TIMI-2910 file (N, C-alpha, C, CB; in pm, 1 decimal, decimal comma, always signed):
<rs>
+----------+----------+----------+----------+----------+----------+----------+----------+----------+----------+----------+----------+------+
!      n_x !      n_y !      n_z !     ca_x !     ca_y !     ca_z !      c_x !      c_y !      c_z !     cb_x !     cb_y !     cb_z ! resn !
+----------+----------+----------+----------+----------+----------+----------+----------+----------+----------+----------+----------+------+
!  -1280,3 !  -1480,0 !  -7615,7 !  -1281,9 !  -1344,3 !  -7566,7 !  -1338,5 !  -1341,3 !  -7427,8 !  -1361,3 !  -1254,0 !  -7658,6 !  Unk !
!  -1450,7 !  -1415,4 !  -7402,0 !  -1514,8 !  -1409,5 !  -7274,9 !  -1422,1 !  -1465,3 !  -7170,3 !  -1646,4 !  -1483,8 !  -7276,8 !  Unk !
!  -1350,2 !  -1576,0 !  -7205,5 !  -1261,8 !  -1643,3 !  -7106,1 !  -1136,6 !  -1555,7 !  -7075,3 !  -1216,5 !  -1785,6 !  -7160,6 !  Unk !
!  -1086,8 !  -1475,9 !  -7175,3 !   -977,7 !  -1383,3 !  -7148,1 !  -1019,0 !  -1274,3 !  -7054,9 !   -926,4 !  -1323,9 !  -7274,7 !  Unk !
!  -1133,6 !  -1215,0 !  -7076,7 !  -1174,3 !  -1105,9 !  -6990,9 !  -1211,2 !  -1158,3 !  -6854,1 !  -1290,7 !  -1029,6 !  -7052,1 !  Unk !
!  -1264,9 !  -1277,0 !  -6835,3 !  -1294,8 !  -1333,7 !  -6707,2 !  -1162,1 !  -1358,1 !  -6633,3 !  -1377,3 !  -1464,6 !  -6722,5 !  Unk !
!  -1057,0 !  -1402,8 !  -6693,3 !   -928,0 !  -1432,1 !  -6627,8 !   -864,7 !  -1302,5 !  -6584,3 !   -832,1 !  -1510,1 !  -6722,3 !  Unk !
!   -870,5 !  -1205,1 !  -6676,3 !   -817,5 !  -1070,0 !  -6636,4 !   -881,1 !  -1007,1 !  -6523,5 !   -827,2 !   -977,5 !  -6744,3 !  Unk !
!  -1019,4 !  -1023,6 !  -6517,7 !  -1090,8 !   -969,8 !  -6404,5 !  -1062,1 !  -1039,2 !  -6282,4 !  -1231,0 !   -971,4 !  -6426,1 !  Unk !
!  -1052,0 !  -1165,1 !  -6279,3 !  -1018,7 !  -1249,4 !  -6164,3 !   -881,7 !  -1214,1 !  -6113,5 !  -1025,2 !  -1398,3 !  -6200,4 !  Unk !
!   -775,9 !  -1194,3 !  -6206,7 !   -643,7 !  -1152,6 !  -6166,3 !   -645,2 !  -1021,3 !  -6104,9 !   -551,8 !  -1152,3 !  -6277,9 !  Unk !
!   -723,1 !   -925,6 !  -6160,8 !   -729,4 !   -789,0 !  -6103,2 !   -789,9 !   -792,8 !  -5962,9 !   -813,2 !   -694,1 !  -6194,7 !  Unk !
!   -891,7 !   -876,0 !  -5943,2 !   -950,8 !   -883,4 !  -5813,4 !   -855,5 !   -941,6 !  -5710,3 !  -1075,6 !   -963,6 !  -5819,5 !  Unk !
!   -776,8 !  -1045,0 !  -5755,5 !   -679,2 !  -1110,2 !  -5663,0 !   -579,8 !  -1012,7 !  -5614,9 !   -606,7 !  -1226,1 !  -5729,5 !  Unk !
!   -524,1 !   -926,1 !  -5706,3 !   -417,9 !   -832,7 !  -5667,0 !   -480,2 !   -719,8 !  -5585,0 !   -342,6 !   -775,7 !  -5792,8 !  Unk !
!   -607,2 !   -684,1 !  -5613,9 !   -668,5 !   -581,3 !  -5540,5 !   -689,3 !   -621,7 !  -5394,1 !   -797,1 !   -544,4 !  -5604,9 !  Unk !
!   -737,1 !   -740,4 !  -5367,3 !   -769,4 !   -790,3 !  -5229,8 !   -634,8 !   -814,1 !  -5165,6 !   -861,2 !   -925,7 !  -5230,0 !  Unk !
!   -524,0 !   -864,9 !  -5221,7 !   -400,6 !   -880,8 !  -5153,9 !   -337,5 !   -757,9 !  -5118,9 !   -312,9 !   -956,0 !  -5228,6 !  Unk !
!   -345,6 !   -647,8 !  -5189,3 !   -277,0 !   -524,2 !  -5156,9 !   -345,0 !   -453,2 !  -5043,3 !   -269,7 !   -434,3 !  -5277,2 !  Unk !
!   -468,1 !   -486,0 !  -5009,9 !   -537,5 !   -415,2 !  -4896,5 !   -472,1 !   -448,1 !  -4765,0 !   -688,3 !   -453,7 !  -4889,5 !  Unk !
!   -417,1 !   -567,4 !  -4749,6 !   -361,7 !   -608,9 !  -4618,1 !   -218,6 !   -603,5 !  -4619,7 !   -403,9 !   -745,5 !  -4578,8 !  Unk !
!   -155,1 !   -544,6 !  -4716,8 !     -7,0 !   -531,5 !  -4722,0 !    +41,2 !   -430,6 !  -4618,2 !    +40,0 !   -487,6 !  -4864,2 !  Unk !
!    -32,5 !   -320,9 !  -4596,3 !     +5,8 !   -217,0 !  -4491,0 !   -117,3 !   -158,5 !  -4434,3 !    +95,5 !   -101,4 !  -4549,4 !  Unk !
!   -166,6 !   -225,8 !  -4326,3 !   -291,0 !   -174,5 !  -4272,5 !   -257,4 !    -37,3 !  -4201,0 !   -358,2 !   -282,0 !  -4171,1 !  Unk !
!   -354,8 !    +49,7 !  -4199,0 !   -339,1 !   +181,8 !  -4138,0 !   -370,8 !   +165,8 !  -3985,2 !   -436,5 !   +290,6 !  -4208,9 !  Unk !
!   -280,5 !   +205,0 !  -3907,8 !   -293,6 !   +203,7 !  -3761,0 !   -346,1 !   +335,3 !  -3708,9 !   -159,7 !   +172,8 !  -3695,4 !  Unk !
!   -420,4 !   +339,0 !  -3605,5 !   -468,5 !   +460,1 !  -3551,2 !   -350,2 !   +547,3 !  -3486,3 !   -578,0 !   +426,1 !  -3447,6 !  Unk !
!   -353,3 !   +674,6 !  -3504,5 !   -241,6 !   +757,0 !  -3454,4 !   -235,6 !   +758,9 !  -3312,7 !   -248,9 !   +893,3 !  -3500,8 !  Unk !
!   -344,1 !   +776,5 !  -3233,7 !   -339,5 !   +790,8 !  -3087,1 !   -445,9 !   +695,7 !  -3031,3 !   -365,3 !   +942,7 !  -3040,3 !  Unk !
!   -406,7 !   +625,4 !  -2930,1 !   -491,3 !   +525,3 !  -2867,6 !   -512,4 !   +567,3 !  -2719,7 !   -426,5 !   +380,4 !  -2879,1 !  Unk !
!   -632,5 !   +550,6 !  -2658,8 !   -656,1 !   +563,8 !  -2515,7 !   -597,8 !   +444,6 !  -2449,7 !   -805,5 !   +578,2 !  -2482,0 !  Unk !
!   -539,5 !   +453,8 !  -2340,9 !   -492,5 !   +345,1 !  -2268,5 !   -600,5 !   +284,8 !  -2182,0 !   -378,0 !   +385,3 !  -2189,3 !  Unk !
!   -617,2 !   +150,6 !  -2187,8 !   -725,4 !    +85,0 !  -2100,0 !   -685,0 !    +82,0 !  -1954,0 !   -754,4 !    -63,3 !  -2146,4 !  Unk !
!   -564,7 !   +122,2 !  -1915,8 !   -519,8 !   +113,9 !  -1783,9 !   -541,3 !   +246,7 !  -1721,9 !   -377,6 !    +70,1 !  -1776,2 !  Unk !
!   -600,2 !   +248,3 !  -1594,1 !   -620,5 !   +367,8 !  -1519,9 !   -508,8 !   +373,8 !  -1408,5 !   -767,3 !   +371,0 !  -1459,6 !  Unk !
!   -423,4 !   +471,0 !  -1414,9 !   -314,0 !   +487,2 !  -1328,6 !   -354,1 !   +530,7 !  -1190,0 !   -221,5 !   +581,3 !  -1386,0 !  Unk !
!   -311,1 !   +468,3 !  -1086,5 !   -333,2 !   +508,0 !   -953,3 !   -214,2 !   +522,1 !   -871,7 !   -418,2 !   +420,1 !   -892,3 !  Unk !
!   -208,9 !   +615,0 !   -777,9 !    -89,4 !   +645,6 !   -702,1 !    -57,6 !   +510,8 !   -619,7 !   -112,8 !   +779,2 !   -604,0 !  Unk !
!    +54,2 !   +453,4 !   -646,3 !   +108,2 !   +336,1 !   -584,8 !     +7,9 !   +216,9 !   -568,7 !   +161,4 !   +374,8 !   -452,6 !  Unk !
!   -108,9 !   +226,8 !   -624,2 !   -207,3 !   +112,8 !   -629,1 !   -267,8 !    +85,2 !   -502,1 !   -145,3 !    -11,5 !   -676,1 !  Unk !
!   -246,6 !   +158,9 !   -399,9 !   -299,9 !   +123,4 !   -262,9 !   -430,5 !   +198,7 !   -228,7 !   -192,3 !   +156,1 !   -153,2 !  Unk !
!   -456,2 !   +313,5 !   -295,7 !   -569,1 !   +395,8 !   -263,0 !   -534,6 !   +511,0 !   -161,9 !   -678,3 !   +307,2 !   -206,7 !  Unk !
!   -634,0 !   +579,3 !   -139,0 !   -616,6 !   +693,1 !    -43,9 !   -584,9 !   +648,9 !    +99,0 !   -743,1 !   +778,5 !    -41,5 !  Unk !
!   -488,9 !   +712,4 !   +168,5 !   -457,2 !   +679,1 !   +305,3 !   -373,2 !   +557,5 !   +325,1 !   -577,8 !   +662,6 !   +378,4 !  Unk !
!   -310,7 !   +506,3 !   +218,7 !   -223,4 !   +393,3 !   +232,4 !    -93,8 !   +404,9 !   +137,4 !   -305,6 !   +264,2 !   +200,3 !  Unk !
!     +4,1 !   +336,1 !   +159,7 !   +122,7 !   +338,5 !    +73,5 !   +182,2 !   +205,7 !    +60,5 !   +224,8 !   +432,7 !   +124,0 !  Unk !
!   +285,0 !   +192,1 !    -26,4 !   +348,2 !    +63,7 !    -38,8 !   +451,9 !    +39,2 !    +57,6 !   +401,9 !    +47,1 !   -166,7 !  Unk !
!   +460,9 !    -83,7 !   +111,5 !   +563,7 !   -117,2 !   +214,8 !   +693,9 !   -164,7 !   +140,1 !   +508,4 !   -233,7 !   +317,0 !  Unk !
!   +790,8 !   -210,5 !   +219,6 !   +922,6 !   -250,7 !   +159,4 !   +912,8 !   -371,3 !    +79,6 !  +1026,4 !   -273,1 !   +263,3 !  Unk !
!   +814,0 !   -455,4 !    +92,0 !   +793,3 !   -579,9 !    +18,9 !   +686,8 !   -567,5 !    -82,5 !   +760,3 !   -690,6 !   +110,9 !  Unk !
!   +628,5 !   -447,1 !   -107,5 !   +532,9 !   -427,4 !   -209,4 !   +392,0 !   -440,1 !   -162,4 !   +557,0 !   -519,2 !   -316,1 !  Unk !
!   +363,9 !   -469,7 !    -28,4 !   +223,3 !   -480,0 !    +21,1 !   +179,3 !   -333,6 !    +59,6 !   +211,8 !   -583,8 !   +151,0 !  Unk !
!    +41,0 !   -322,7 !    +69,7 !    -13,9 !   -194,5 !   +112,9 !    -20,3 !   -190,4 !   +259,9 !   -150,4 !   -169,2 !    +54,4 !  Unk !
!    +21,8 !    -66,0 !   +309,5 !    +12,2 !    -33,8 !   +454,5 !    -59,0 !    +97,0 !   +469,9 !   +152,8 !    -27,0 !   +522,4 !  Unk !
!   -130,9 !   +106,1 !   +581,6 !   -206,5 !   +231,2 !   +609,8 !   -112,9 !   +331,4 !   +656,9 !   -318,0 !   +212,0 !   +712,7 !  Unk !
!   -142,3 !   +457,8 !   +628,2 !    -54,0 !   +567,6 !   +672,9 !    -79,6 !   +585,5 !   +825,1 !    -82,6 !   +705,4 !   +590,3 !  Unk !
!    +30,5 !   +609,1 !   +895,2 !    +20,4 !   +615,4 !  +1039,9 !    +68,3 !   +755,9 !  +1086,0 !   +105,6 !   +499,8 !  +1107,2 !  Unk !
!     +3,8 !   +797,1 !  +1197,8 !    +41,0 !   +926,2 !  +1250,8 !   +141,7 !   +906,7 !  +1362,7 !    -82,4 !  +1003,3 !  +1300,5 !  Unk !
!   +160,5 !  +1008,1 !  +1448,9 !   +243,8 !  +1002,7 !  +1563,1 !   +200,5 !   +884,9 !  +1663,6 !   +239,4 !  +1141,0 !  +1632,3 !  Unk !
!   +294,0 !   +821,5 !  +1719,4 !   +269,6 !   +711,9 !  +1817,8 !   +202,3 !   +595,7 !  +1750,7 !   +182,7 !   +760,6 !  +1936,4 !  Unk !
!   +197,9 !   +574,4 !  +1613,4 !   +140,6 !   +458,6 !  +1554,2 !     -7,3 !   +460,0 !  +1534,2 !   +174,1 !   +347,5 !  +1631,7 !  Unk !
!    -72,4 !   +557,9 !  +1574,8 !   -217,1 !   +557,9 !  +1560,6 !   -260,3 !   +593,1 !  +1416,7 !   -278,9 !   +656,7 !  +1659,9 !  Unk !
!   -368,8 !   +535,2 !  +1381,8 !   -414,4 !   +563,9 !  +1232,6 !   -482,2 !   +693,2 !  +1226,6 !   -515,1 !   +452,9 !  +1174,0 !  Unk !
!   -448,2 !   +771,8 !  +1125,0 !   -507,8 !   +904,0 !  +1104,6 !   -650,7 !   +889,1 !  +1059,5 !   -427,8 !   +985,8 !  +1002,0 !  Unk !
!   -745,3 !   +912,2 !  +1135,3 !   -886,4 !   +888,5 !  +1107,0 !   -935,8 !   +975,5 !  +1002,3 !   -968,6 !   +905,9 !  +1225,8 !  Unk !
!   -883,0 !  +1110,2 !   +997,1 !   -924,6 !  +1196,1 !   +902,8 !   -887,0 !  +1156,3 !   +761,5 !   -875,9 !  +1321,2 !   +934,7 !  Unk !
!   -771,4 !  +1096,1 !   +742,5 !   -715,8 !  +1048,6 !   +613,5 !   -783,4 !   +917,4 !   +565,7 !   -562,1 !  +1026,3 !   +627,3 !  Unk !
!   -793,6 !   +820,8 !   +653,0 !   -837,8 !   +692,1 !   +613,9 !   -991,0 !   +667,1 !   +625,3 !   -765,8 !   +594,8 !   +694,0 !  Unk !
!  -1054,2 !   +746,9 !   +702,2 !  -1198,7 !   +727,7 !   +731,5 !  -1220,3 !   +616,2 !   +828,7 !  -1277,2 !   +698,7 !   +604,1 !  Unk !
!  -1118,3 !   +585,0 !   +900,3 !  -1138,3 !   +477,4 !   +997,2 !  -1204,6 !   +539,3 !  +1122,4 !  -1000,4 !   +405,6 !  +1033,4 !  Unk !
!  -1275,8 !   +451,3 !  +1198,5 !  -1351,1 !   +502,9 !  +1322,9 !  -1233,7 !   +546,1 !  +1423,7 !  -1456,2 !   +379,5 !  +1393,2 !  Unk !
!  -1273,6 !   +641,6 !  +1497,8 !  -1173,8 !   +703,8 !  +1597,5 !  -1158,2 !   +608,6 !  +1719,1 !  -1225,0 !   +852,3 !  +1649,4 !  Unk !
!  -1256,8 !   +544,4 !  +1756,3 !  -1238,2 !   +465,8 !  +1874,6 !  -1317,0 !   +331,9 !  +1875,3 !  -1277,1 !   +547,9 !  +1992,0 !  Unk !
!  -1325,8 !   +286,9 !  +1997,2 !  -1413,1 !   +161,9 !  +2019,0 !  -1558,6 !   +200,8 !  +2032,6 !  -1369,0 !    +81,3 !  +2149,8 !  Unk !
!  -1648,7 !    +96,3 !  +2013,3 !  -1794,5 !   +121,4 !  +2036,4 !  -1816,2 !   +149,1 !  +2191,1 !  -1884,4 !     -8,0 !  +1986,3 !  Unk !
!  -1939,0 !   +192,4 !  +2226,2 !  -1967,6 !   +223,3 !  +2366,0 !  -1942,7 !    +98,5 !  +2449,7 !  -2114,2 !   +274,1 !  +2383,9 !  Unk !
!  -1906,7 !   +124,4 !  +2571,1 !  -1881,8 !    +15,9 !  +2680,8 !  -1756,2 !    -71,8 !  +2640,5 !  -2017,1 !    -84,5 !  +2698,4 !  Unk !
!  -1668,2 !    -21,7 !  +2552,7 !  -1551,6 !   -102,0 !  +2525,0 !  -1426,2 !    -10,4 !  +2534,1 !  -1563,8 !   -170,7 !  +2383,4 !  Unk !
!  -1306,4 !    -62,0 !  +2541,7 !  -1178,3 !     +3,9 !  +2550,2 !  -1087,4 !    -50,6 !  +2455,6 !  -1121,1 !     -4,3 !  +2681,8 !  Unk !
!   -984,1 !    +33,6 !  +2418,0 !   -882,6 !    -17,0 !  +2324,8 !   -771,8 !    -77,0 !  +2411,3 !   -826,8 !    +98,2 !  +2227,9 !  Unk !
!   -744,7 !   -206,9 !  +2376,7 !   -645,5 !   -282,7 !  +2447,9 !   -498,7 !   -251,4 !  +2410,5 !   -672,1 !   -425,2 !  +2425,8 !  Unk !
!   -408,7 !   -340,6 !  +2453,7 !   -275,3 !   -321,6 !  +2439,8 !   -229,4 !   -319,2 !  +2283,2 !   -207,2 !   -430,1 !  +2519,8 !  Unk !
!   -285,0 !   -408,2 !  +2211,3 !   -254,8 !   -428,9 !  +2061,5 !   -341,6 !   -350,4 !  +1971,9 !   -270,1 !   -574,5 !  +2021,5 !  Unk !
!   -423,7 !   -262,9 !  +2023,3 !   -512,2 !   -176,1 !  +1940,1 !   -644,5 !   -246,4 !  +1909,3 !   -441,3 !   -137,0 !  +1806,3 !  Unk !
!   -684,5 !   -354,2 !  +1979,7 !   -816,0 !   -413,2 !  +1960,4 !   -911,4 !   -363,9 !  +2069,9 !   -807,0 !   -568,1 !  +1960,7 !  Unk !
!  -1034,8 !   -371,3 !  +2045,0 !  -1139,5 !   -331,4 !  +2141,2 !  -1182,0 !   -443,6 !  +2221,0 !  -1257,6 !   -273,0 !  +2074,2 !  Unk !
!  -1193,4 !   -420,5 !  +2359,3 !  -1235,5 !   -518,8 !  +2453,4 !  -1346,3 !   -465,2 !  +2539,1 !  -1121,0 !   -564,0 !  +2537,1 !  Unk !
!  -1428,3 !   -567,2 !  +2590,0 !  -1533,5 !   -523,0 !  +2684,6 !  -1475,3 !   -490,1 !  +2822,4 !  -1641,9 !   -632,2 !  +2699,0 !  Unk !
!  -1541,0 !   -391,6 !  +2888,7 !  -1496,9 !   -353,1 !  +3018,8 !  -1540,7 !   -451,8 !  +3130,8 !  -1548,2 !   -216,0 !  +3047,7 !  Unk !
+----------+----------+----------+----------+----------+----------+----------+----------+----------+----------+----------+----------+------+
</rs>
């Protein structure tokens, strides 16, 4: 009698454990770990034709300082050269 009840209890436990993993309950709504950003370049820039980030430009090719936070000119005693770099006078 003891062996029969032990076998029945072991069989019941085997089926109870196996049934728990048959259909796991999935959460209904999950938060995405990805934070979406506009074009991935940040404020004051956009994607170019080959996927690289480029700064937004204003008229005549100058960088819009108000949008990008870039400095407006060269440091004191320097001037902006032909290719937009600062040079000593």
